[in-house]
N, CA, C and O of each residue as an XYZ file, in Angstrom:
412
protein
N      -1.538    -14.947     -2.276
C      -0.357    -14.156     -3.436
C       0.133    -14.305     -4.902
O       1.065    -15.106     -4.979
N      -0.178    -13.847     -5.889
C       0.648    -14.523     -6.735
C       2.315    -13.875     -6.852
O       2.695    -12.736     -6.580
N       3.050    -14.960     -7.317
C       4.146    -15.177     -7.919
C       4.833    -14.024     -9.349
O       4.445    -13.563    -10.422
N       6.064    -14.000     -8.460
C       6.633    -13.112     -9.727
C       7.171    -14.061    -11.267
O       7.779    -13.774    -12.298
N       6.721    -14.937    -10.853
C       6.965    -15.655    -12.134
C       5.069    -15.540    -13.371
O       4.734    -15.410    -14.549
N       4.496    -15.694    -12.095
C       2.903    -15.324    -12.940
C       3.264    -14.036    -13.602
O       3.412    -13.970    -14.822
N       3.416    -12.959    -12.766
C       3.616    -11.533    -13.302
C       4.593    -11.393    -14.570
O       4.648    -10.407    -15.304
N       5.271    -12.442    -14.676
C       6.651    -12.333    -16.092
C       5.509    -12.657    -17.385
O       5.277    -12.011    -18.407
N       4.817    -14.161    -16.776
C       3.805    -14.660    -17.835
C       3.067    -13.799    -18.342
O       2.767    -13.583    -19.516
N       2.701    -13.171    -17.130
C       0.899    -11.996    -17.423
C       1.760    -11.108    -18.195
O       1.189    -11.026    -19.282
N       3.096    -10.211    -18.250
C       3.185     -9.278    -18.676
C       4.028     -9.583    -19.888
O       4.450     -8.603    -20.502
N       4.305    -10.646    -20.281
C       5.358    -10.994    -21.498
C       3.228    -11.143    -22.560
O       2.859    -10.427    -23.490
N       2.452    -12.222    -21.916
C       1.649    -12.046    -22.554
C       0.306    -11.199    -23.550
O      -0.463    -11.327    -24.503
N       0.856    -10.110    -22.241
C      -0.180     -8.710    -22.507
C       0.893     -7.585    -23.446
O       0.460     -6.509    -23.861
N       2.156     -7.991    -23.653
C       2.589     -7.128    -24.506
C       2.299     -7.812    -25.663
O       1.626     -7.205    -26.497
N       2.832     -9.509    -26.033
C       2.368     -9.587    -27.190
C       1.148     -9.349    -27.942
O       0.863     -9.444    -29.136
N       0.438     -8.973    -26.778
C      -1.234     -8.183    -27.313
C      -1.397     -7.512    -27.755
O      -2.178     -7.350    -28.693
N      -0.372     -6.490    -27.001
C      -0.133     -4.848    -27.872
C       0.020     -4.837    -28.547
O      -0.772     -4.398    -29.381
N       1.150     -5.297    -28.831
C       2.025     -5.553    -30.726
C       0.913     -5.674    -31.127
O       0.319     -4.780    -31.731
N       0.326     -7.066    -30.801
C      -0.730     -6.770    -32.631
C      -1.771     -6.045    -32.383
O      -1.779     -5.238    -33.313
N      -2.634     -5.829    -31.731
C      -3.340     -5.110    -31.110
C      -3.222     -3.354    -32.451
O      -4.057     -2.894    -33.230
N      -1.732     -2.887    -32.088
C      -1.276     -2.004    -32.807
C      -0.633     -1.846    -34.373
O      -0.178     -0.850    -34.935
N      -0.793     -3.286    -34.854
C      -1.149     -3.455    -35.962
C       0.656     -4.271    -36.180
O       1.196     -4.623    -37.229
N       1.084     -4.331    -35.020
C       2.868     -5.525    -35.281
C       2.528     -6.903    -35.491
O       1.533     -7.603    -35.299
N       3.928     -7.094    -36.045
C       4.137     -8.401    -35.934
C       5.043     -8.274    -34.392
O       5.828     -7.384    -34.066
N       4.625     -9.468    -33.629
C       5.040     -9.830    -32.953
C       6.436    -10.627    -33.094
O       7.386    -10.164    -32.463
N       6.632    -11.753    -33.848
C       7.982    -12.321    -34.168
C       9.204    -11.442    -34.123
O      10.389    -11.625    -33.847
N       8.472    -10.430    -34.493
C       9.934     -8.985    -35.239
C      10.169     -8.007    -34.403
O      10.818     -6.988    -34.641
N       9.380     -8.455    -32.919
C       9.853     -7.805    -31.805
C       9.887     -8.280    -30.246
O       9.058     -8.836    -29.526
N      11.115     -7.848    -30.061
C      11.569     -8.420    -28.679
C      10.474     -8.510    -27.077
O      11.035     -7.664    -26.380
N      10.092     -8.691    -26.802
C       8.897     -9.058    -26.113
C       9.434     -9.656    -24.755
O       9.238     -9.045    -23.705
N      10.214    -11.032    -24.790
C      10.333    -11.832    -23.906
C      10.655    -11.560    -22.525
O      11.798    -11.173    -22.280
N      10.058    -11.661    -21.849
C      10.491    -11.127    -20.078
C      11.086    -12.258    -19.622
O      10.955    -13.420    -20.005
N      11.731    -11.807    -18.792
C      13.546    -12.109    -17.774
C      13.610    -11.393    -16.690
O      13.437    -10.183    -16.549
N      13.949    -12.459    -15.685
C      13.604    -11.873    -14.311
C      15.064    -12.061    -13.505
O      15.488    -13.191    -13.264
N      15.710    -10.993    -13.156
C      16.931    -10.991    -12.333
C      16.856    -11.012    -10.725
O      17.199     -9.923    -10.266
N      16.509    -11.931     -9.771
C      16.457    -11.847     -8.612
C      17.818    -10.957     -8.105
O      18.952    -11.301     -8.438
N      17.617    -10.064     -7.469
C      18.686     -9.827     -6.568
C      18.365     -8.933     -5.105
O      17.403     -8.206     -5.352
N      18.724     -8.778     -3.999
C      19.156     -8.557     -3.159
C      17.541     -7.951     -2.038
O      17.221     -8.319     -0.908
N      17.268     -7.542     -2.415
C      15.667     -6.635     -2.045
C      15.178     -6.603     -3.786
O      14.583     -7.671     -3.640
N      14.995     -6.356     -4.914
C      15.031     -6.311     -5.467
C      14.680     -7.500     -6.596
O      15.633     -8.246     -6.823
N      13.396     -7.795     -7.366
C      13.367     -8.322     -8.553
C      13.876     -7.658     -9.811
O      12.757     -7.255    -10.128
N      14.666     -7.200    -10.815
C      14.194     -6.786    -11.897
C      13.578     -7.450    -12.922
O      13.534     -8.678    -12.993
N      13.122     -6.736    -13.681
C      11.293     -7.107    -14.159
C      12.113     -6.759    -16.071
O      12.159     -5.551    -16.304
N      12.466     -7.332    -16.817
C      13.121     -7.167    -17.902
C      12.671     -7.465    -19.478
O      12.829     -8.561    -20.017
N      12.054     -6.237    -20.159
C      11.480     -6.670    -21.256
C      12.499     -6.899    -22.584
O      13.085     -5.988    -23.169
N      12.539     -7.739    -22.779
C      13.671     -7.519    -24.441
C      14.693     -7.736    -23.746
O      14.974     -8.451    -22.784
N      15.433     -6.683    -24.667
C      16.695     -6.093    -23.682
C      16.974     -4.891    -22.524
O      18.012     -4.509    -21.983
N      15.632     -4.496    -22.403
C      15.402     -3.413    -21.536
C      15.303     -3.738    -19.928
O      14.903     -4.891    -19.768
N      15.536     -3.100    -18.784
C      14.906     -3.202    -17.907
C      13.435     -2.182    -18.200
O      13.376     -1.185    -18.921
N      12.337     -2.803    -17.393
C      11.170     -2.329    -17.541
C      10.270     -1.886    -15.477
O       9.641     -0.940    -15.004
N      10.599     -2.770    -15.133
C       9.704     -2.791    -13.513
C      10.619     -3.717    -13.094
O      10.831     -4.742    -13.741
N      11.203     -3.443    -12.033
C      11.444     -3.841    -10.554
C      10.110     -4.207     -9.664
O       8.941     -3.840     -9.784
N      10.741     -5.055     -8.748
C       9.713     -5.578     -7.585
C      10.180     -5.986     -6.251
O      10.919     -6.964     -6.140
N       9.812     -5.324     -5.265
C      10.724     -5.227     -3.830
C       9.487     -6.694     -3.386
O       8.284     -6.849     -3.598
N      10.361     -7.394     -2.819
C      10.578     -8.575     -2.370
C      10.371     -8.753     -0.982
O      10.092     -9.831     -0.457
N      10.537     -7.507     -0.314
C       9.950     -7.909      1.601
C       8.687     -7.488      0.425
O       8.625     -8.385     -0.417
N       7.627     -6.311      0.143
C       6.634     -6.024     -0.319
C       5.840     -6.604     -1.258
O       4.683     -6.247     -1.034
N       5.904     -7.393     -2.291
C       5.963     -7.227     -3.523
C       5.079     -6.284     -3.995
O       4.097     -6.629     -4.652
N       5.372     -4.852     -3.672
C       5.525     -3.563     -4.858
C       6.143     -3.504     -6.223
O       7.352     -3.667     -6.386
N       5.354     -3.282     -7.144
C       5.872     -2.666     -8.442
C       6.122     -1.942     -9.160
O       5.223     -1.500     -9.874
N       7.763     -1.376     -9.342
C       7.560     -0.292     -8.788
C       8.109     -0.142    -10.945
O       8.674     -0.903    -11.731
N       7.567      1.118    -11.031
C       8.767      1.341    -12.463
C       9.800      1.688    -12.024
O      10.044      1.927    -10.841
N      11.100      1.806    -13.659
C      12.017      2.163    -12.913
C      13.049      3.768    -13.281
O      12.841      4.293    -14.375
N      13.955      4.343    -12.453
C      14.585      5.514    -13.501
C      15.504      5.059    -13.976
O      15.210      5.133    -15.169
N      16.610      4.544    -13.918
C      17.828      3.828    -14.624
C      17.595      2.212    -14.005
O      17.039      1.793    -12.990
N      18.245      1.602    -15.043
C      18.372     -0.125    -14.488
C      18.775     -0.203    -13.109
O      19.470      0.648    -12.554
N      18.395     -1.076    -12.657
C      18.621     -1.154    -10.977
C      17.776     -0.094    -10.211
O      17.164     -0.185     -9.147
N      17.889      0.656    -10.841
C      16.916      1.693     -9.383
C      15.515      2.330     -9.607
O      15.198      3.301    -10.295
N      14.903      1.653     -8.968
C      13.422      2.206     -8.590
C      13.230      3.506     -8.434
O      13.866      4.390     -7.861
N      11.219      3.438     -9.670
C      11.138      5.302     -9.558
C      10.159      5.247     -8.579
O       9.028      4.957     -8.970
N      10.349      5.484     -7.249
C       9.383      4.916     -6.073
C       7.764      6.181     -6.831
O       6.631      5.713     -6.710
N       7.924      7.689     -7.541
C       6.726      7.905     -8.394
C       6.273      7.731     -9.502
O       5.826      8.510    -10.344
N       6.465      6.193     -9.459
C       5.777      5.322    -10.939
C       5.418      3.842     -9.926
O       6.033      2.797    -10.134
N       4.545      3.933     -9.036
C       4.029      2.194     -8.504
C       2.934      1.675     -9.136
O       2.004      2.464     -9.301
N       2.792      0.509     -9.549
C       1.685     -0.462    -10.427
C       1.550     -1.752     -9.173
O       1.876     -2.927     -9.337
N       0.960     -1.116     -7.876
C      -0.051     -1.906     -6.925
C       1.437     -3.005     -6.582
O       2.563     -2.727     -6.170
N       0.695     -4.512     -7.037
C       1.433     -5.001     -6.015
C       1.331     -6.347     -6.258
O       0.145     -6.394     -5.933
N       1.626     -7.688     -6.612
C       1.569     -9.043     -7.178
C       0.247     -9.279     -6.906
O      -0.166    -10.170     -7.649
N      -0.383     -8.969     -6.347
C      -1.791     -9.419     -5.906
C      -3.010     -8.728     -6.563
O      -4.201     -8.996     -6.725
N      -2.160     -7.709     -6.871
C      -3.083     -6.885     -8.198
C      -2.869     -6.241     -9.454
O      -3.175     -5.185    -10.007
N      -2.089     -7.505     -9.743
C      -1.831     -7.228    -11.473
C      -3.269     -7.028    -11.561
O      -3.723     -6.209    -10.762
N      -4.076     -7.586    -12.345
C      -5.655     -8.129    -12.425
C      -5.954     -6.703    -13.466
O      -6.358     -6.601    -14.625
N      -5.590     -5.830    -12.558
C      -6.040     -4.933    -11.926
C      -5.209     -3.145    -12.655
O      -5.415     -1.968    -12.358
N      -4.277     -3.822    -13.665
C      -3.493     -2.922    -14.477
C      -3.937     -3.815    -15.890
O      -4.537     -4.887    -15.977
N      -3.351     -2.854    -17.014
C      -3.464     -3.500    -18.489
C      -1.803     -3.013    -18.500
O      -1.393     -1.901    -18.166
N      -0.877     -4.310    -19.038
C       0.553     -4.317    -18.730
C       0.722     -4.710    -20.588
O       1.437     -5.645    -20.946
N       0.003     -3.898    -21.534
C       0.043     -3.909    -22.677
C       0.725     -3.053    -23.418
O       1.327     -3.369    -24.444
N       0.655     -1.664    -22.829
C       1.347     -0.902    -23.598
C       2.762     -0.266    -22.984
O       2.914     -0.869    -21.922
N       3.558      0.407    -23.103
C       4.873      1.032    -22.939
C       4.572      0.899    -22.048
O       4.885     -0.207    -21.606
N       3.687      1.911    -20.968
C       4.019      1.693    -19.589
C       2.367      1.045    -18.949
O       1.348      1.116    -19.637
N       2.393      0.426    -17.514
C       0.838     -0.185    -16.754
C      -0.136      1.524    -17.159
O       0.044      2.742    -17.176
N      -0.931      0.733    -17.357
C      -2.089      2.072    -16.960
C      -3.184      1.184    -16.004
O      -3.374     -0.005    -16.260
N      -3.867      1.842    -14.912
C      -5.175      0.964    -14.072
C      -6.588      0.827    -15.499
O      -6.959      1.500    -16.461
N      -6.921     -0.342    -14.896
C      -8.591     -0.586    -15.888
C      -9.322     -0.128    -15.434
O      -9.308      0.185    -14.243
N     -10.031      0.034    -16.048
C     -11.291      0.708    -15.691
C     -12.406     -0.388    -14.670
O     -12.687     -1.582    -14.778
N     -12.746      0.471    -13.884
C     -13.778      0.094    -12.786
C     -14.534     -1.778    -13.942
O     -15.336     -1.849    -14.873
N     -13.529     -3.167    -13.004
C     -15.029     -3.848    -13.268
C     -14.432     -5.086    -14.739
O     -14.893     -6.214    -14.914
N     -13.179     -4.322    -15.711
C     -12.223     -4.729    -16.881
C     -11.179     -5.688    -15.699
O     -10.419     -6.478    -16.260
N     -11.134     -5.666    -14.688
C      -9.862     -6.704    -13.868
C     -10.013     -8.004    -13.892
O     -11.133     -8.492    -13.747
N      -8.924     -8.762    -14.077
C      -9.341     -9.659    -13.807
C      -9.670    -10.400    -12.589
O      -8.782    -10.174    -11.767
N     -10.497    -11.131    -12.148
C     -11.103    -12.200    -10.996
C      -9.241    -12.410    -10.028
O      -8.288    -13.044    -10.482
N      -9.286    -11.602     -8.603
C      -8.170    -11.997     -8.109
C      -8.488    -13.485     -7.535
O      -7.598    -14.139     -6.990
């Protein structure tokens, strides 16, 4: 199983790559990823905003409705399947078959 720290490092790297691909200078944008651990969830912040939450019991990754509130309709796999998603955009999208990193 991957750790939430591995996910944070991947998210930060892909966010930076996404900025470069869209022609932005990553030095001018806040894309650092921070983790805030809670009792049931780990908040994953990108820059100054909340972006994802990881459920500690199941390692499922969710989008958020508002800070600290998960959006159950926006689930992005688990910590074990982060390689199957493209994290470079505003919201994660599934990669085409065969493009994910080997687990």
